[in-house]
N, C-alpha and C positions, 0 to 999 in steps of 0.2 A: 480726802480719799471717799468720804461719805457722798459727797456731790456726785463723784465720778461713778459712783454705784448706783445711785438713785435714779438718774438720768435714763440710761438704758433699761432700767427696770420699769420706769414709769412708761417710757414709749412701748416697750414690749407689752405691758398690761393694757394699755390704751388700744393698741392694736388688737389684743385678744379679746378685751371686753366689747370692743366695736363690733366683733362678729356676732355676739349675742343680742347687742342691740338693734342691729339690722335683721328684722326676723321676715322680711320680705321674701315671698316663695318664689324660687327660680322657675320662671314661667318660659314656656315654648312660644318663640314669635318667628315663624317661618319666613314672614314678610322682611323681618329685620335682620335676617341671617348675615353673617359674614361681614359684618360691619367693623371697620379700622376704630380705634381708640377715638372718641369724640367727647363732647361736654355730656351728650346724653349718655353714653357708655364709656366710662373712662378707661376700661380695659378691653373695651371691644365687646363683640358677640361672637358666639361659635356658629358652627354648622346648623345649629337647631335654633338660633336665634337666642339663647340664653346669655344672660349678663355674665360676663367673665368676672366682673369685680365681686358679684355676688357669690359666685361658684369658688373663687379664690379665698374669700373671707371665710366661707363654710368650710373650705378644705384646711385651712389655717387652725380653724377652730378644733377640728377633728385631730390634726396632727399634733397639735399642742396639747390637748387633753390625753392623747395615746401618750404622749411623750412624758407628760407628768405621772401617769399611772404606772407606765413602765419604770421610770426612774425611782419612784417611791418603793415598789415592788422589789426592784433588783437591791436597793441599798438595804431594806428590811431584811431580804433575804441574805445578803452578805454579813450583815450584823449578827443575825441568828447563828449563821453555820461558823462563825468566826468565835462566837461564844461557846458554842458548842464544842469546838475544837480546843478550846481553853478548860473546858469542863472535865474533859476525859481524854487521856492519852490516845484511846482506840479511835475516838472520832477525830482527834487530831489527823490521825494517818489517813482516815477514811476523807476528810475534808481536803487535805493536800493531796490526795489523789484524784479527786474530782476536780481540783482546781488544775492540776497538771493535764488531766485528761481534756477539758473543755478548751484550755488555752491552747492545745496542741492541734485541735480541730479547725479546719477553716470557717472562719466567723460567719460570712454571708451564706455559705452552703449550709452550715448547721441551722442557721435561722430559717433558710428556705425549707430545709427538711423537716422540721419541727412544724413550722406554719403550715405545711402542705398535709402533714399527717392529722393536725387538728382541725383540718377543713378550712383554714384561712379565717376570713373575717375579723372582726375586732378582738374577740377572745383569742382566736390562733395567733393573731400577731403580737398581742400583748404577752402571752405566754412564751412565744417564742423569743422575744426581746428579753424578757425577764430572764430566761433561761441561758441566755448568750452573753449577758451582760453583767451578772454578778462575779463572775471569778476575779476580776481586777481588783475591785475594792475589797473582796473577802481576803485576797493576798496581803492587801496593805493592813487590814484591820487585824488578820491573824498575826501578823508580824509585830504589830504594836502591842497586842495582847500578850504575846510571848514574852516580849521585854517587860511589860507592866508586871507579869507575875513575878519577877525577881526583884521589884523594888521593895526597899525596906519596910515602908508604911502598910504595903498590901500583904507581906508576909506578917506583919504585928496583928493586922487585923484578922489574919486567919488563925494566929495563935490564940488570938482571945476570944475565939469562937463565933466568929461572924461567917455567915454562910456564903456560899458562891453567889447567889444572887443579891445579897447585899452588897458584896464587894463589887459586883458588875455595875449596880445604880450608883454606888458613892465613889468609886474609884475608877471603874473603867470607861463608863458613858461620858463622865466630864472630859475625860482626856480624848476620846474618840470622836467628840462633837465635830471638831474641824475637819476630820477626815471624812465624816458621814456626809456634811454639808459640801463639801468639795466634790465628793464622790457623786452625789445627787445632782449638782450642776454640770458636771462632767457627762454623766450618763445621758442627760436629758436631751441636749441636742445630737448626741451620736444616735440615740434611739429614734429620733425624729428623721434622720437622713437615711437610716437602714430601713425604716418604715416606708420612706417614700421609695427607696430604691427596689425591695421586693416587691410593692405594689406597682410600680412602673413594670416590672418584669411579668407581673401576672400572678405571683404567688402570695400576694398579701391581701388587702381589704377587698371586699367584692366590688363589682363595677358600678352598682347602682349608689354607692356612696361616694361623697363629693371630696374624695381626698385628692391631694396635690399630685401623688402618683399616678393617679387614675386620670387626671386632667392633662398630665404631661404625656403619659401614654398615648391618649386618645389625639393629641395634637400631632403627633409625629407624621400622621399619613396626610396632614393639611399644610405642613411646612412648606412643602414644594410648590404648592398653589399660592405661596405669598402671604399665608394667614401667620405671620410671624408671632403676633400678639397672643395667640393661644398657649404659646409656651414660655414667652419672654416674661410676661407679669406674674404668672404664678410661681414660676422658677426664681424670679429676683425677689417677690415676697418672702416666700420661703427662705431664702438665703439673708435677706435681710433681718428676719426674725431670730435666725440663729446666730448671727454676728451680733445683734444687740443682747442676746442672753449671754454670750460668751464674753462680751464686754462687763456685763454685770458680775459674770462668776469670776472673772479675773480680779475685779476689784474687791470683789467679797472676800476672796481668797486672801488677797493682802490685808483686808481689815480684820479677818480673824487671826491672822500671824500677829497682829498689831494689839489686838483687844483680848486679853485673856479673862474677862470678867463673866463668861458665860457659865462658869462651873457651879454658880449659886442656883441655877435652875433644877439641877438634880440633887443638890444637897438640902434643899428647903424641907 
């Protein structure tokens, strides 16, 4: 199981770190424009002579960074709101109402509206993704916490005078650790795909940024001319990265279900 978990993670990290190692400037070369894939340009060149391999690596770097930031913020927001719902019955009703509200709204439309209102760009997309990806994990964490509150050991700690945040650190967080990790790994590829979708539609990252959505959007007007490599390789690379991370997430989920020795990190 550990081998099945580490192999896709290793390949994912190698590809991600490769985008940082290759620091070559994406140069314009009008003489070498519209070249098909070859040994000198593995992914070909675009209509301005830019190397598509470099553009794809930079786009993957931006997408993964955005996905990590979004997944981390969404998970932390979900944990905070679920803890607040447990802290006070009034907060619980408010959080439950917010969860129902956001889950009832069309996901992609809400993301586009939030990103558009915030002016797009990296900040707008991150905030939009965070505000549309927290309800699912918050609902799971809130249900777990409501059940934990009725456990005898939690009630005993409360009767012994232990405060809410002490109970949260020693009782709640160790139990919620698998849900938090699985929630993070599930939000990450979802956020990347949604970022690429709204950027492709023109509501996400700005055109000067080397995002995969920008690359795919620009390539649409050249596909009819036979320049298939402009969309094929960036799209395939994005798909491969998501599949690798999902393989890791699936193996990691099984590992957490079998190994319950992580609680000591919170009880030390």
